[in-house]
N, C-alpha and C positions, 0 to 999 in steps of 0.2 A: 462447488470447487471442495468449501471447506468440509465437507460433508466426504473429501475423497482426500487424505492425506497426500498432497504432491512432493511433501520434502522427504516422503519415504523413496522416489526415484531417485535422488543423488545420493541420499546416506546410506540406503540397504540396498534398494532391488538392483539397481545397475553396478554398484561394487561386486554383490553378490555374485552374479554373473558372469562380470568380468573376471573375478579372482579365483571361477570357477572352469575357465578356460571356455564359456559359450560362445567368446566373441574372438575365437580362436581358429574355430575350425568348421565346415559348410555355410549357411546361411547366416550364423552369426558373424561369421569373419566378413561377408559380404556387408552387412551391416556396420560393423567395424571398420572396414576399409574405405566403404565410399559416403558414411554418414557422420563417422566418430571424428575421421581426420579434420572434418570443417567445421564440426562442432563441438565436440570433448579431446582433442588433441593430447599428446603424450604431456604429462606434468612431468618437467625437465628436475624437477626438486626430487620429487619422490624417484624417480627411474635412477637418480643419481644416490639418494640417501636411502633408499628402502628397496634396492633392485630384489630383497626376497618375498616382495609382496605381489611380483609377477606379471602384474597386469596395471601398472601405475598411469592412469589416465586421470584424467581431472574432472571426476564424476561430478564435483560440485558446481561445476558449471550449468548443471541441468537446474539449478536452482533461477537461472535466469528464465524459465519456462513460468514461475511464478512470482518473481520478485523483477518488477519493469524498472528498466533505467528512469530515475538514479537512485533507486534503492539499492538494486545490482549493479554495481558499476565496473566489477574485475572482467566481464565479457567484452566490456567496451575499450578499458582503460589498458588492452593489451602491447606487450612490446611490437607484435605487428600484427595488423589488422585481420579480426576473425571475419569476413567477409558474412557467413551467417547468421552470425551472434547482431551484429552491425545491423542489420537487415530485421532480426525478431526485435531488439529493442527499440529500433525505430518506429516499428508498425506497431510495439505495445504501445510504446508513450505518447505518440502521436495519432495514432491512427484509433486504434481499439478502445484505448479510456476515454481519448474525449468524446467517440458516441457514446457508451457507457454513461459518461458522466451526463451527457448532451440527455438522453432519454430517463434515466433512473436515479441521478446523482451520484455524488462521489460513493454511495454505498456500492453502487455497480461494483466498484473494486473493492474499496476499505472495508466492505462485509462479506461480500461473497468469494472473495480472491485471495486477496493479499493475508498470507499466513500472521504480519503484525497484527492486523486487525482481529482475526482469527484468536490469537492471543487472549487479546484486549477484550473483547468479548467472552472469554471463558473465565479466564482465571481475575479479570477484572473488573467483570461485571454486577458482583454485590457490591462493590467500591463506588459506584458511579456517582454517588451523592457528594462525595468530597471533591469531585471537581471544583477548583474555586470560580468564582463568576466577577465580572466588573472589567471598568477600563485597562487598568493597570496590567488585568490577567490576558486582555484581548493584545495586547500591544506586545505582551511577550511572543504571538504568534510569530512576530514576524523572523523570530530565529531559524525557523524553518524558509523563510524566504533567504535569509544569509545563508543557509546551508547549500541551497538551491543553485544561490551566484556562483558559490564553490563548485558545485559542481559541473557549472558551465564553463568556468574558468579553467579549471583540469580538461576538460575535454577538447578546449581550444588547444591547453600545451600539448594535449597527447596527439592530435592531429598534427600539428607544427612539428612534433617530434617526427611523426611518421614521414613528413617528407624532408625533414633535415635532419636525419639519423644522428649525424655527430655533435649536433648541437645539447645544449645543457639540457634543453626541453626533454630530450628523450633519455641523456647518459644519465639525468637526477631523477625523473620521474618518479623510480621507486622511492624515492627520499618522501616525494610529494603523498603519495597512493599509501605503500605500507611502511614507509619509516626508515627503510634500510637501504643499504649502500649496496655495489654491485658483490661484496664477499658476503651478503647474508645477515653483517651486523646490524643491531637496531641504532640509530643515531638519533631519529626525529621523531620523537612521542605525538605532536602535534600533526601528524600524517592524517589523511582521513579514515585510514584503518582505526587507529588507537582513538582518534578524538569522536568521530562520529560513529563508526561500526561497533567499538567497544563500551567506549564509556556514553555518550548521549544516548545512543541507540538500547545498547544492553544493558549498564549499570544502571545509567538513569532512568531510561525509559521504562524497563521492568522494574527497578528497585523502587521507584516513587510511586506503583499502583496501591500499596496502602496509606500511602502519604495524599494522592490525589488522582485515583482511579486510576482505571486501563487504559484512557487514550492521551495519557501523557505525551509519548513521543510522537502519535499520530496529529494531533492540537497544535503542540508546539513546534515540533523541531523536524518530521519529516519531508524530506524536502520534494517528495512526488506528492504528497496532498499538497504543499506550498503550490506545487506547479497546476493541480488540479483546482486550486480557488480560481487561477485564470480562466480554465473549463468551465467551472460553474457558474460564473457570469452569461453563459451563452444556454444554459440547461435550461430545461422547460420542466424539470422536476421540481416541485413543491410540498409541503405539506398544506394541505387543505383545512382553514379553520373555520367551524361556524359559530360564530360570535355568541347568537343568541343563546346557546348552551353553555357558554363560559363561565364559572362560578367566581374566577381567579385564584382557585388553591394554592397555585404554582408548585403543583407538583410536576407537569411537564417541565420545566426550567430545573427543577431542583434534581431531577434525573436523567438530565443531560452529559452525558460524557465530554461533548466538545464545549463546555460553557454557553452555550446560546441561550439569551431570555426568550422562550419561546410564547410564554403568558403576554408579553407585548404584543407580539403577533397576534394573538388568538382573542384579545381583549378587543383589538380593532377588527377584528374577520379578514385580516389581511393572508393573503402565501407567505407562507414563511421561506425566504430565500436567502436565508445567510449560507456563506460557500462553504463555514466549517461543519455544514450536516452531513454525518456519514448514514442515514438512513439505517442508523441500529433498530427502528421500532418503538424504543422504551418510551418514547412523548406519549405516542399513538396509543400504547397497550394501555400506559398508567393512565390515563385522566378519566376521571371516576363519571364523567357524564358524555363520555363518546363525540367532544370536540372536534379532536384531529382526523386525517384519512389524508393516506397518501395520493397525490394526483398529479395534472400536467397543465399548465398555461400554455397561450399564445404570445404572442409578440409583443402584445400589447398589456400584458400580465394578467389577464382576464382565463379564470378558471375554464378551461375545456374540457377536462375528463377527472373525473375520480376512480380509482382503483375499483374493479369489481367484486375484487377479492377481499375485505376488510380486515385490517390490522387490529381494530380495537375490540376487547371482548364485549363492549357497551354496545356497538354495532352490531354486534355477529348476535347477540340477544335482541336487540330490536329488531332485526332481521327474520330472526326465528318466531317471533310473538303475532308479527304481522298476518293475517287472515290470505289465505291462496287466493288469487283471481279467481273470477268464478269462470265454469269451462264454456 
């Protein structure tokens, strides 16, 4: 997924096709009438303020194909329910991602799909050694749990607002989500949009790369990561440690974006089960003696499999140097 930048779909591809009339005639019109009305309806603001754009659809909603709820809340928190996005968001967040985490760990989403994770492992990758460790910073991980709780509270208010459209839960919801009144004036800077999306995720989450490495948002504040912490408790994915190889150099811990004390597991020969792990492979690749491998455990915590394709350069060299079995 990271090799195919899906953000091009809402940012460039769909707008270009729409503004050039592809969805107005022939097969494109059938697609626009049947599919877009369910998933990418007309944006009332664009239609009113920018009629010259010609095709004012909310193409930005296609971000919901990449960013699952509650990273992408705007396809769920709509004035009227959009059934298609509600279904997609539910399946992503509560079916697909739990299965990915169960089999591959959080990296199944954070490393392979999420655009935030992709940015963290490109722009912030060389700064990973700056991630702080220790009990205080681990407690700060609870910020994400708070944001997740806020997302669920907003979900309850939004659903109740659909049921009682004349209540404050419906008429004032934009103040909570976007910070805007019905006339479009911004009056609530503590709304989800400005507090979570702009300040915490955008300004601090990216701006602090140079101070605390690229996974600041992912580790401390991402609400979906906080939800995946729960899923990770049931995951079979582990980083397997071969104790006799460990020389206690602490390199694995120092390169961890997520602030995990990996050497503590390696010294004891235990499978590393920290729910913060996003399977970035830095610890496995950086270990100078090839201690670590990706693998799986059973319900009792016993190692049942090690990935056949090693991510450790040391293990790759060892495999190449072994003599071939006799024919």
